[in-house]
C-alpha positions, 0 to 999 in steps of 0.5 A: 500500500502506498503512502499518500502525498501531502498534496493528496491529503490537502486536496482531499481536505479542500474537497471535503471543505468544498462539499460542506461550504457549498451545501451551507451557502450554495455554489453560486454564492460561496466564495473561495475565502469561505471554502478556505475558512472551512478547510482551515486554509487560505484562498491562495492554497485553493488557487494553488491546487485548483486554479479557480472555484470552477477547478475546485468544483470539477475536482470535487465532482471527480472525487465524488464520481470516483466514490460512485465508481468504487461503489459500482465496482464493489456491487458488480463484484457480487452481482450475478444476474441482470437484476442484481446488477441493476440493484448494484447500480442503485446501491452505488448511488445510495451507498453509505459513503455517497448518500449524505445530505451535503453530498446530495446537495453538491450533486444537485448544484453540480447538475444545475451549473453543468450547462454553463461550464464546459468542464462541468458539462463534460463530467455530467455527460460522462456520468449520465452516459455511464449510468445510462449504459449500465441500466440499458445493458441489464434491462435488455436482458429483462424486458422486451425492447419496446419497454427498455427505454421507458424503464431506464427513464423511470429508474433514472428519474426515480434516482434523481428525484430521491437525490433531489429530495435528499439534498433538501433534507433537514435530517440525516439520510438512511442509505440502507432504507434508500437502497431497499426502496430502490430495489423495490422500484427495480422490481416494479419496473422490471416486472413484465 
């Protein structure tokens, strides 16, 4: 196992501070100084590591996409059927390490700002294409061709809707309950 570099540790601290500060104040109004204060750092250090607020947001979203990818890999490792792989996709999006109010909040703000930033838009397109691909691959094995796209949209909309509600929650989230509910939705959508 390799040791983390100081720079990597500092980047993670700044990313975690970004998640908290953006959740508290909103991406549009939060300043680099506020994020730096949350991290116990200077705004100059954020500029040094990320170049700009947009660069910091991009790094934060890459960090969260990495967490999502890791949860997907772990879920797929034990999934043996198309339905289990659909559960794994949903489980990854409601994983303990990702499904928190501050992280749901920053995802929503990311999605809202992506159309106005080429860097964020690119990440958004990659993530949406990945999720779409995972859904379609498994749904093809479970449903007639005429039902696949509707089922994919239903699953995607459900997931997005739950995240939107979570971003506005005033109480801690229950990832296990969210995963169980998501499994029920998969079952409803894939029952012909």
